[in-house]
C-alpha positions in Angstrom: -7.0 50.1 12.3 -9.5 51.7 14.2 -12.1 53.7 12.0 -10.2 57.0 13.0 -7.2 55.9 11.7 -8.6 54.2 8.7 -10.5 57.4 8.3 -7.1 59.7 8.4 -5.5 57.0 5.8 -8.6 57.1 3.6 -8.1 58.8 0.5 -4.6 60.2 1.0 -3.0 60.3 -2.7 -0.7 58.1 -3.2 0.5 58.1 -6.8 2.2 54.9 -7.5 3.8 55.0 -3.9 3.2 51.3 -2.0 2.2 53.3 1.2 1.6 57.2 1.9 4.6 59.4 1.8 5.3 61.9 4.5 7.5 64.8 5.9 10.0 65.2 8.7 11.8 68.4 9.2 14.9 69.3 11.3 14.2 72.7 10.4 18.3 72.7 9.3 20.2 75.6 9.4 23.2 75.8 6.8 26.3 78.1 7.4 25.8 81.5 6.1 21.8 81.3 6.7 19.6 82.3 9.8 17.2 80.3 11.4 14.6 82.7 9.8 15.8 81.3 6.6 15.3 77.9 7.6 11.7 78.5 9.3 11.0 80.3 5.6 12.3 77.0 4.2 9.9 74.8 6.0 6.7 77.1 5.3 7.9 76.0 1.6 8.3 72.5 2.0 4.9 72.3 4.1 2.8 74.2 1.5 4.7 71.7 -0.9 3.9 68.5 0.7 0.1 69.9 1.0 -0.3 70.5 -3.0 2.0 67.4 -3.5 -0.2 64.8 -1.9 2.5 64.0 1.6 0.3 62.9 3.9 1.6 64.6 7.3 4.9 67.1 8.2 6.4 66.4 11.4 9.0 68.7 13.2 11.2 66.9 16.0 12.5 68.5 19.0 16.2 69.2 19.2 18.1 71.3 21.6 21.8 72.9 21.8 22.4 72.7 18.0 23.0 75.3 15.9 22.3 73.5 12.8 18.7 72.9 14.2 16.0 75.3 14.5 13.2 73.0 16.1 13.6 73.3 19.5 10.2 74.7 20.0 7.8 72.4 18.2 4.8 73.7 19.2 5.5 77.4 18.1 6.5 76.3 14.3 3.6 73.5 14.0 1.4 76.9 15.2 3.0 78.7 12.4 2.5 75.8 9.7 -0.9 75.6 10.4 -1.4 79.5 9.8 0.0 78.5 6.3 -1.2 75.5 5.3 -5.1 74.1 5.0 -4.9 70.1 4.6 -1.9 68.4 5.7 -1.9 67.1 8.7 1.0 68.3 11.2 2.5 67.0 14.1 5.8 66.7 16.2 7.9 63.8 15.5 8.6 64.2 18.7 8.2 66.0 21.9 10.6 65.0 24.1 7.9 64.3 26.9 10.1 64.2 29.9 11.4 67.3 29.2 8.1 69.0 29.6 5.2 68.8 32.2 2.6 66.8 30.9 0.1 69.2 31.5 1.8 71.7 29.0 2.1 69.4 26.4 -1.8 69.1 26.7 -2.6 72.9 26.8 -0.2 73.3 24.0 -1.4 70.7 21.5 -5.1 71.4 22.7 -4.2 75.0 21.3 -2.9 73.5 18.0 -6.5 71.1 17.5 -8.4 74.6 17.8 -6.4 76.0 15.6 -6.5 73.2 12.7 -9.0 70.8 13.9 -8.7 67.0 12.5 -5.3 67.4 11.7 -2.6 67.4 14.4 -0.6 64.6 15.7 0.9 64.2 18.6 4.3 62.2 18.5 6.0 61.5 21.6 9.6 60.7 22.8 11.9 59.9 26.0 14.8 60.7 24.7 15.7 64.0 25.7 16.8 65.0 22.1 20.1 66.8 23.3 23.4 66.2 25.5 22.6 65.5 29.7 24.2 68.6 30.3 21.2 70.6 28.4 19.0 68.1 29.5 19.8 68.9 33.1 18.8 72.6 32.2 15.8 71.7 30.4 14.7 69.5 33.1 15.9 71.5 36.1 17.5 68.3 37.4 20.4 66.5 37.2 18.6 62.7 37.6 18.1 62.6 34.0 17.1 58.6 34.0 14.7 59.5 36.2 12.7 61.0 33.3 13.1 57.8 31.2 12.2 55.6 33.6 9.0 57.7 34.5 7.8 58.1 30.4 4.8 55.4 31.0 3.7 57.3 33.8 4.2 60.8 32.3 2.2 59.2 29.2 -0.8 58.3 31.3 -1.1 61.7 33.3 -0.7 63.3 29.7 -3.5 61.1 28.3 -5.8 61.9 31.6 -5.1 65.5 30.5 -6.2 65.5 27.0 -9.3 63.2 27.7 -10.1 65.3 31.2 -10.9 62.3 32.4 -9.0 61.5 35.8 -11.2 59.6 38.3 -12.3 61.0 41.4 -9.9 61.2 44.2 -7.1 61.9 42.0 -5.3 65.4 42.9 -5.7 66.5 39.3 -9.3 65.9 38.9 -10.0 69.8 39.5 -7.6 70.5 36.6 -8.1 70.9 32.9 -6.2 71.2 30.2 -7.9 74.1 28.0 -8.7 74.3 25.2 -9.8 70.8 26.1 -12.9 68.4 26.9 -13.8 70.5 29.7 -15.4 73.1 27.5 -18.1 70.9 26.0 -19.3 70.0 29.6 -19.3 74.4 30.3 -23.1 75.5 30.5 -23.1 76.0 26.8 -19.4 75.2 25.7 -19.2 73.3 22.1 -15.7 71.2 22.0 -14.0 69.8 19.2 -14.7 65.9 18.7 -11.3 65.9 17.7 -8.5 65.6 20.0 -4.6 65.4 18.9 -3.9 61.0 18.2 -0.8 60.0 20.5 1.9 58.6 18.5 4.8 56.9 20.1 8.0 57.3 19.1 11.6 55.3 19.4 14.8 53.8 18.0 14.9 50.8 20.4 12.8 47.9 21.5 11.3 50.0 24.7 9.0 52.5 22.7 8.1 49.4 20.3 7.0 47.3 22.9 5.1 50.3 25.1 3.1 51.2 21.9 1.9 47.4 20.9 0.9 47.0 25.0 -1.3 50.2 24.8 -2.5 49.9 21.0 -0.8 53.0 20.0 0.5 53.9 16.4 4.3 53.9 16.4 6.9 55.7 14.2 10.4 54.4 14.1 14.0 56.4 14.0 15.0 54.7 11.0 17.5 57.5 9.5 19.5 57.1 12.3 19.2 53.5 13.9 18.6 51.6 10.8 20.1 48.3 12.7 17.3 48.0 14.9 14.3 48.9 12.4 12.7 44.9 11.8 13.4 44.1 15.2 11.7 46.8 16.7 9.0 46.9 14.2 9.0 42.9 14.5 8.4 43.5 18.5 6.0 46.0 18.0 3.4 43.9 15.3 4.1 40.6 17.9 3.0 42.2 21.0 0.5 44.3 19.5 -2.6 44.6 21.6 -5.9 46.3 19.7 -7.5 49.4 21.4 -9.9 51.8 21.1 -7.1 53.5 18.7 -6.2 51.0 17.2 -7.6 47.6 16.0 -4.1 46.5 14.6 -0.5 47.8 14.7 0.4 50.4 12.0 4.1 51.7 11.9 5.9 54.4 9.9 9.8 54.9 10.0 11.5 57.9 9.2 14.0 57.7 6.0 16.7 60.2 4.9 16.5 60.5 1.8 18.0 63.3 -0.5 17.1 63.4 -4.7 18.8 65.9 -7.1 18.4 65.7 -10.8 22.5 64.1 -10.8 23.9 61.7 -8.9 26.9 63.4 -7.9 25.7 66.2 -6.9 23.7 64.2 -4.8 26.8 62.5 -3.5 28.2 65.9 -2.3 24.7 66.9 -0.6 24.8 64.0 1.6 28.6 64.4 2.2 27.9 67.4 3.9 25.5 66.4 5.8 27.0 63.8 7.5 30.0 66.1 8.2 27.8 67.8 10.0 26.7 64.3 11.7 30.7 63.7 12.5 30.8 67.0 14.0 27.5 66.4 16.5 28.7 63.3 17.8 32.2 64.3 18.3 30.8 67.2 20.4 31.6 69.7 17.8 28.0 71.0 16.9 27.5 73.9 14.1 25.7 74.9 11.2 25.1 72.5 8.1 28.3 73.0 6.0 28.6 73.8 2.5 29.3 71.0 -0.4 32.3 72.6 -0.4 33.5 72.9 2.7 33.0 68.8 2.8 35.3 68.4 -0.3 38.2 70.2 1.6 37.8 68.3 5.1 40.8 66.4 5.4 38.3 63.2 7.2 40.3 61.2 9.4 40.1 57.6 9.1 37.9 56.8 11.6 35.9 60.0 10.5 35.6 58.4 7.2 34.3 55.0 8.5 31.6 56.7 10.4 30.7 58.8 7.0 30.4 55.9 4.5 28.2 53.7 7.7 25.8 56.8 7.5 25.4 57.3 4.6 25.0 53.6 3.4 21.4 54.6 5.3 20.9 57.9 3.1 18.9 57.0 -0.1 20.2 59.4 -2.4 20.8 59.8 -6.1 18.6 60.6 -9.1 14.7 60.9 -8.2 14.3 57.1 -9.9 17.1 55.8 -7.6 15.8 57.2 -4.4 12.5 56.0 -5.7 13.2 52.2 -6.1 15.3 52.6 -2.9 12.3 53.6 -1.0 10.2 51.2 -2.1 12.9 48.1 -1.4 13.2 49.5 2.1 9.5 49.1 2.3 9.1 45.9 1.5 12.0 45.0 3.7 10.2 46.6 6.6 6.7 46.2 5.9 6.4 50.0 6.9 2.7 51.2 6.4 3.9 55.0 6.0 7.4 56.0 4.8 8.3 59.6 6.4 10.8 61.4 4.6 13.8 63.5 6.3 16.1 65.1 3.7 19.2 67.1 5.3 20.9 69.2 3.3 22.9 72.5 3.5 20.4 74.4 1.3 17.1 75.1 1.4 16.4 74.9 -1.9 18.3 71.7 -2.2 15.7 70.3 0.1 12.6 71.7 -1.5 13.5 70.2 -4.6 13.9 66.9 -3.5 10.5 66.7 -1.9 9.2 68.2 -5.4 11.2 65.1 -7.7 10.5 62.5 -5.2 6.7 63.6 -5.5 7.4 63.3 -9.3 8.8 59.9 -9.3 5.6 58.5 -7.5 3.2 60.2 -10.4 1.8 62.4 -6.9 -0.1 65.3 -8.1 1.2 68.1 -9.5 1.4 71.6 -7.5 -1.2 74.0 -8.0 
């Protein structure tokens, strides 16, 4: 691990957790609630996470999903930066093929200027939506081209962030601002930090690319659990040390929900699973209430999907969730667990993060 990454982790409050715990926020919108409600909840969760010793707080990019209000991670992160002081903030992730690399370099350079030394830039190559929406975002129907060009887009973004296009390159005189060019301007001073890049993935492609480039890797265990161990093994086996990392560092996204009562946890995750059923069958909507999920007439195929989906959601009492998280970390060897709590109500999600912090003996709020 490099000095930068080691310094980031050193001093992190873990309580009795085997590795740092972090938060992945989808800014979910429940039925009967508004996007404003969801965004207020995100601020509350970020402030709780900071007070309780969670290490980082990431926001995921999704589009055209009524139940997810995180279409613009950079805007949300700027809002969260104004309401927090210490916790790391980042994208989990920005879907790079949806954007011009220069735009992302400018956005995250701005975030770094707002919250120096605590911004992460997590990148993915999926669209974060359906094909038609992706075409509208990218103004092209050649969607595979965007995914195939991801390595080149990553190189371009990195050069904008570092301001180091070689002489003769057509972008040599273009600068991402805020950025390093300010330090070379007369009288200029620039922060020594720039947002560290993470690669996100749910298969072996990003695992291998992250390993080849010597970058930290975040794997989406919460929706691709069958690929977790193979992807992490591939990442570790093919890792090449870099200026960023001397050894591999991998976190995994984990869906987990803690409640005081096990039956209530089952009710909450059933509602979240019904939301996924509707999304996967082309009927996206707001996250249903537990009462609506209990009254819903699941078909046999839908019931099978729910059982399979919830088998990878760690849920129950705080002690049960802690045991499930500990077991998952031991099986995967993950260096960090990033917890996403999906439920209809913001109060349920907020309470879940609090109960998990209690279970691990993380510091009390305030």
